MARMARDREN-268306 format. One line per field, with one value per residue (C-alpha): residue in three letters; y, x, z. Coordinates in steps of 0.001 Angstrom, whole numbers, plus 500000, padded with zeros to 6 digits. Example, Ala and Ser with C-alpha at 12.3 -4.5 7.8 and 13.67 -1.06 7.14 Angstrom:
<atoms>
resn: (ala,ser)
Y: (495500,498940)
X: (512300,513670)
Z: (507800,507140)
</atoms>
This chain:
<atoms>
resn: (unk,unk,unk,unk,unk,unk,unk,unk,unk,unk,unk,unk,unk,unk,unk,unk,unk,unk,unk,unk,unk,unk,unk,unk,unk,unk,unk,unk,unk,unk,unk,unk,unk,unk,unk,unk,unk,unk,unk,unk,unk,unk,unk,unk,unk,unk,unk,unk,unk,unk,unk,unk,unk,unk,unk,unk,unk,unk,unk,unk,unk,unk,unk,unk,unk,unk,unk,unk,unk,unk,unk,unk,unk,unk,unk,unk,unk,unk,unk,unk,unk,unk,unk,unk,unk,unk,unk,unk,unk,unk,unk,unk,unk,unk,unk,unk,unk,unk,unk,unk,unk,unk,unk,unk,unk,unk,unk,unk,unk,unk,unk,unk,unk,unk,unk,unk,unk,unk,unk,unk,unk,unk,unk,unk,unk,unk,unk,unk,unk,unk,unk,unk,unk,unk,unk,unk,unk,unk,unk,unk,unk,unk,unk,unk,unk,unk,unk,unk,unk,unk,unk,unk,unk,unk,unk,unk,unk,unk,unk,unk,unk,unk,unk,unk,unk,unk,unk,unk,unk,unk,unk,unk,unk,unk,unk,unk,unk,unk,unk,unk,unk,unk,unk,unk,unk,unk,unk,unk,unk,unk,unk,unk,unk,unk,unk,unk,unk,unk,unk,unk,unk,unk,unk,unk,unk,unk,unk,unk,unk,unk,unk,unk,unk,unk,unk,unk,unk,unk,unk,unk,unk,unk,unk,unk,unk,unk,unk,unk,unk,unk,unk,unk,unk,unk,unk,unk,unk,unk,unk,unk,unk,unk,unk,unk,unk,unk,unk,unk,unk,unk,unk,unk,unk,unk,unk,unk,unk,unk,unk,unk,unk,unk,unk,unk,unk,unk,unk,unk,unk,unk,unk,unk,unk,unk,unk,unk,unk,unk,unk,unk,unk,unk,unk,unk,unk,unk,unk,unk,unk,unk,unk,unk,unk,unk,unk,unk,unk,unk,unk,unk,unk,unk,unk,unk,unk,unk,unk,unk,unk,unk,unk,unk,unk,unk,unk,unk,unk,unk,unk,unk,unk,unk,unk,unk,unk,unk,unk,unk,unk,unk,unk,unk,unk,unk,unk,unk,unk,unk,unk,unk,unk,unk,unk,unk,unk,unk,unk,unk,unk,unk,unk,unk,unk,unk,unk,unk,unk,unk,unk,unk,unk,unk,unk,unk,unk,unk,unk,unk,unk,unk,unk,unk,unk,unk,unk,unk,unk,unk,unk,unk,unk,unk,unk,unk,unk,unk,unk,unk,unk,unk,unk,unk,unk,unk,unk,unk,unk,unk,unk,unk,unk,unk,unk,unk,unk,unk,unk,unk,unk,unk,unk,unk,unk,unk,unk,unk,unk,unk,unk,unk,unk,unk,unk,unk,unk,unk,unk,unk,unk,unk,unk,unk,unk,unk,unk,unk,unk,unk,unk,unk,unk,unk,unk,unk,unk,unk,unk,unk,unk,unk,unk,unk,unk,unk,unk,unk,unk,unk,unk,unk,unk,unk,unk,unk,unk,unk,unk,unk,unk,unk,unk,unk,unk,unk,unk,unk,unk,unk,unk,unk,unk,unk,unk)
Y: (635743,636133,638053,640483,641093,641910,644025,646340,646576,647665,650390,651641,651907,653784,656330,657129,657850,660392,662002,662110,663437,666205,667433,667739,669643,672118,671886,672089,674527,674550,670927,671188,674877,674894,676689,679798,679761,682472,680058,677493,679588,679377,682362,681875,682832,686319,686681,689919,690381,691596,695410,697408,700979,701694,700378,702439,705842,707014,709903,710458,711475,712838,716170,716034,719639,719265,723099,725630,725191,721667,719106,715710,713566,710047,708139,705345,701991,703011,701904,705393,706177,703352,703664,707163,706759,703591,705904,708517,706074,705004,708614,710461,713972,715864,719498,720919,724570,726258,729295,730869,729605,733307,733446,731719,732211,728830,729650,730644,727377,725346,726519,727202,724561,720681,718914,716865,716979,714426,715342,713715,715350,716724,715924,713167,713143,713419,710766,708521,709584,709010,705120,705301,707897,708451,711688,713169,716295,718213,718157,720728,719271,715891,717089,718725,717463,717913,717855,717690,717117,719368,718431,720380,721774,725586,727370,726213,723023,721640,722441,720437,722004,719699,721142,719856,721787,722052,721459,724708,726338,728778,726986,725125,723194,722942,719831,721261,717803,715641,713129,713946,714801,716799,713243,711782,714808,714414,710814,711461,714128,712118,709523,712252,713060,710413,710912,713188,716863,718431,722036,723865,725574,727305,726624,722785,721697,720048,718796,716574,717857,714745,711621,708976,705433,703343,700221,699219,696030,693823,692289,689446,689250,687312,688627,688200,686825,688691,685454,685939,689583,688580,686357,689222,691994,690364,688581,686249,685798,683367,686070,688427,688899,690253,693154,693962,697897,699236,700058,696341,696469,693669,695013,692842,693583,692024,694830,697400,696832,697051,695866,697177,695238,697385,697307,693651,692504,694494,697280,697027,700019,698732,700796,699984,702783,703315,704655,706916,709274,712129,712718,713603,711595,711144,710478,708386,706118,706033,704791,702225,701035,701426,699311,696530,696732,695890,693149,691162,692202,691315,692317,694446,694066,695322,698530,701316,704786,706780,709812,712780,714261,717622,718991,719649,718514,715281,714406,711171,710018,707904,707172,704489,704797,701698,701563,698968,699134,703012,704717,705278,703532,706052,704480,705472,707080,705403,702396,702223,700858,701607,702922,702255,704540,704141,706338,705733,707245,707043,704037,702055,701814,703075,702951,701130,701227,699159,697056,693251,692462,691530,691885,689050,689754,688929,690863,688751,691288,694171,696669,699709,703067,706708,709275,712494,715500,718853,721283,718713,718209,721859,722941,720516,721659,725187,724786,722571,723682,723764,724641,727267,724213,721978,721274,718273,716505,712945,709488,707127,704034,704468,701228,700180,696598,694570,691732,689516,688543,691068,694844,697253,699645,702338,704933,708657,711880,712673,716076,716421,719287,721508,719690,716387,714921,713724,713614,712365,715184,713298,709662,707847,707593,704288,701624,701765,704617,706878,710354,711782,715368,717831,715626,716146,714839,714347,716321,719890,719594,720666,721519,717916,716136,718326,717077,713398,713283,715687,718775,719642,718743,715093,715397,716556,713722,711193,713105,712418,708753,708136,709215,705883,704193,705861,704675,701028,698503,699178,695944,695942,695647,699141,699995,699437,696690,694313,691218)
X: (152679,154582,157325,154845,153452,156743,157675,154235,154595,158379,157309,154666,156994,159230,156995,155430,158957,159390,156217,157101,160528,158978,156534,159154,161335,158736,155368,155719,158756,157782,158767,162544,163052,164545,162834,164473,164674,161855,159660,160471,159186,155609,154092,152143,148231,147508,146190,144190,141170,141109,139485,137857,138162,134673,134709,137421,135612,133074,132181,134295,130936,127269,125842,122057,120448,117283,116363,115930,119660,119608,122184,123403,126394,126281,129675,130352,129196,126262,122882,121515,124706,124519,120897,121460,124496,122984,119959,122359,124228,121148,120284,121635,123360,123723,123520,126410,126661,129710,129486,131588,130852,130374,127154,125049,124909,125599,125465,121922,120904,123029,120988,117682,116930,116635,119313,122453,126056,128310,131847,134997,137485,139965,138242,137961,138832,135755,137168,136952,133725,132068,132853,130655,127996,126106,127630,127583,129581,132014,135798,136453,134105,135419,138916,138326,138502,135366,135190,131565,128190,125271,121655,118831,115439,114580,112269,109077,110104,109528,112672,115903,119227,122230,125908,129325,131906,135337,138408,139896,137131,136218,134276,130861,129005,125116,123566,120461,119211,119448,116670,115906,112808,111477,110492,113991,115490,112790,113478,117201,116550,114145,116660,118355,115385,116436,120172,122067,121943,125385,125916,127881,131615,132592,131994,132639,132951,130227,130205,127676,125623,125442,127522,128171,128200,131159,133011,136515,137560,140699,141317,143687,145641,147602,150913,152761,156612,159014,159462,155866,156500,159632,157287,154986,157333,160320,160500,162849,163183,166093,168637,167617,170010,169176,170837,170251,170485,171547,167753,167251,165260,165629,166603,166224,167377,167746,170404,167621,164418,164603,162295,162840,160866,160343,158656,159561,158149,154998,155713,157217,158700,159232,161051,161586,163333,160997,162266,159543,159371,158009,154878,153133,150824,146931,145998,142595,144889,147334,144478,143400,147091,147556,144573,145600,148884,147812,145504,148612,150929,149237,145690,143715,142573,139080,137539,139806,139051,140900,142301,143180,146680,145714,149195,150768,154347,152531,150717,152168,151419,148120,146701,144529,142772,141751,138539,137107,133344,132552,135576,139069,141928,144803,147899,149110,152721,155016,153169,152576,149098,146106,146937,148507,150755,151932,153857,153583,154877,152825,151173,154189,154751,158086,157146,154724,154256,152046,151379,152114,149229,145804,142908,140835,136824,135455,137256,138263,136675,134340,132510,130529,132081,130661,132523,131746,129770,128320,130376,133194,134170,133751,136039,138561,138520,138817,141817,143469,146964,146544,143151,143587,145021,142045,139966,138001,136802,135557,135352,138339,139865,143330,145286,147930,149480,147666,150129,151994,148791,146317,145462,143585,141333,139915,137294,138531,137776,140328,141370,142961,145194,145736,148871,146904,148313,145822,145881,143740,141493,139736,139361,136040,134468,135882,133714,130811,129453,126772,126573,123162,122211,123704,126837,130152,130174,126425,123747,122435,120247,116720,113906,112257,115729,116050,112495,113355,116729,115624,117534,120995,122091,121012,122960,125993,126129,125815,128957,130781,129628,130601,133986,134790,133031,135602,138376,137248,139295,138565,136728,135184,131375,130354,126719,126100,128639,128267,130217)
Z: (816609,820033,818109,816106,819812,821144,818260,818643,822238,822025,819459,821557,824608,822289,820931,824587,825667,822725,823671,827394,826402,824052,826900,829511,826764,825383,826863,830711,831512,835050,835499,836091,837543,841015,843542,845279,849111,848893,847072,849275,852315,853307,854628,857991,858448,859477,863108,862500,860355,856924,856307,853616,853321,853853,857326,858504,857269,859754,861951,865060,866729,865956,867624,867801,867951,869540,869424,872217,872967,873850,872246,872854,871388,870318,869869,867302,867583,870043,869003,868085,866110,863972,863272,862062,860269,858448,857221,856111,853991,852077,851026,848046,848091,844645,843261,845378,845398,847005,849397,852209,855897,857054,854589,857414,861254,862393,866174,865610,863823,866210,869144,867525,864900,864968,863199,863612,862755,861774,862630,861258,863234,861037,858046,855531,851813,849644,847420,850271,851632,848606,849077,851928,851024,847820,846444,843218,842559,840534,840505,843037,845281,845070,845479,848778,852549,854486,858515,858981,857520,859049,858316,859638,859235,858844,861196,859559,860016,856546,854512,855055,854544,854135,854345,853937,855573,853994,856383,855395,857447,855144,852232,852536,850028,850110,848505,847151,845858,849144,849412,853035,854432,857687,858988,858571,860632,863292,863789,864143,866685,868459,869222,871351,873620,876250,876128,878654,877681,876654,877018,874172,875271,872352,868653,868663,872306,873924,877786,879192,882128,883977,884240,881044,881364,880420,880932,882305,881183,881401,878064,877456,874001,871640,870382,867218,867359,865710,863327,862464,861565,859593,857576,856908,856046,854533,851015,852158,855971,855473,854958,857876,860533,864174,866032,869597,870505,873901,874615,874376,871040,868408,864908,861928,858488,855149,854033,852786,854965,858769,861331,865262,867726,871154,874359,875117,871811,871920,869004,865869,863417,859974,857309,853451,851492,848302,845233,843515,840463,842659,840911,844035,846290,846240,849841,848931,846903,849569,852023,849633,849514,853288,853959,851835,853026,856511,855448,854071,856819,860295,859782,861803,865539,865870,864735,863421,861854,859577,860971,858471,859515,857905,857749,854582,855614,856624,853619,853063,856773,857400,860892,861842,865448,867316,869003,871839,872072,871308,872493,871158,872930,874237,875722,878968,878148,877587,876602,872734,871726,870111,866635,863415,861393,857882,855529,851945,848817,845692,847043,848536,852202,853521,857172,859220,863014,864917,867921,868047,870521,869317,871765,872418,871435,874939,878021,880879,883473,883183,885094,884678,885306,885070,883562,885507,883969,884677,886741,887636,884055,883130,885753,885061,881549,882610,884713,882101,881391,877501,877450,874498,872618,873072,869746,871158,874440,874247,876049,875738,877261,878794,878088,880451,880734,883421,883593,880823,878999,879348,879030,881417,879569,881952,880962,881005,879485,876750,874900,871525,870831,868147,867277,867082,870333,872793,876648,879725,881104,883945,885151,885496,888980,890418,891901,889543,891552,889578,891041,891919,890844,892753,893465,891994,888582,888453,886741,888112,890942,890036,892439,891702,892363,895992,896865,896305,897850,900769,899736,898982,902340,901669,898231,900106,902366,899582,897941,900793,901171,897369,898382,899974,897050,894539,896582,895983,893828,890059,890129,893346,894045,893402,892321,888877,888732,885595,885104)
</atoms>
């Protein structure tokens, strides 16, 4: 009996061994495969957030036309801007009819009729805009690039007209089946009733007649290490070698790709030679590929807006402008910060430039600052050396390194020039001082203002007093200071 039991057990063990051998040989080929060094490498978790394409497509600003030559401007992420844009995104736009821009007197409509403009700077491809707005149009329309949407009510106050302007500045498309009502437009315009009035200077430039509130901040940051960026950008970081150039920059290469780290580890430039078939580039598809590439190679630091370059020779170049709050970030030369630039060829990234710094969500210090308006701003613009090249005037935040672990963001008036460069036009009034009507940077002095302040002489005295306030430390205890 015992021998029979032993025989059965031995037979079972032999059968089990044969089954295991069969499985190892045929059913589980992955078991016995030796991993390459690339497979052994575990990629680090991204420091930045992932983003969706529809979140980087939004207007540079909105102009509300209140009628009787009154206007105001709303900037991204502000309450009324968000309210209007959210409502516009819920509407449908159909039945597009093509016409020429010259077919309508836009100056008359701008100053006489109530409405709003959603302005996209150099423009945005309709194919991308259709991911944000509910659009239904034919191929010529969907293949175009538009730089503004203009919605207004006619002289009777009942009919609503909606136009999409091509970036070629000669073509306009009217949506004759837009589900917008006169009440919608009145609501949008109503948001501007208590905002600062803006004066139109030329066709597309608007300057505030009074000061604009902003915030100066000192913000701490985290930073990527070169090793982290290697893990994002090289398939096998273990085979890269480092080279130092004469300027102190570090260059990492695996023999094909190159990663250059500049400004003491604050800025990177990555190149990857791409072999393409030369079938031509689709900008919208490149934008999708660029967003996905950034998601996988460092992530996003806060809000960014896609910037259409608009130049045939740079059709493959994509830019993303970084914002902090409602205003875009502009670095003080030679500091590099506040934007990303990618070059793509048929969806493949061949160049990638970005900061290695990521700002904290909350600032370490903050204080109210007022950007001057009125004659002070208008005079500064009129005497600007390249005034003829100015295509936009807007509030921005000038970024400068404050110390080894923080950046100062100071409000300024900036200009964008016809060559797509941007520059500082005028600084904010220091110390948190808000100029009164009649003072430099303040609104025009009205009769009521003169009565309340004791006339122009009193206003002048206040202006002189403000001079000392303007010399206080950027985070002093000027009036209007918030911590």
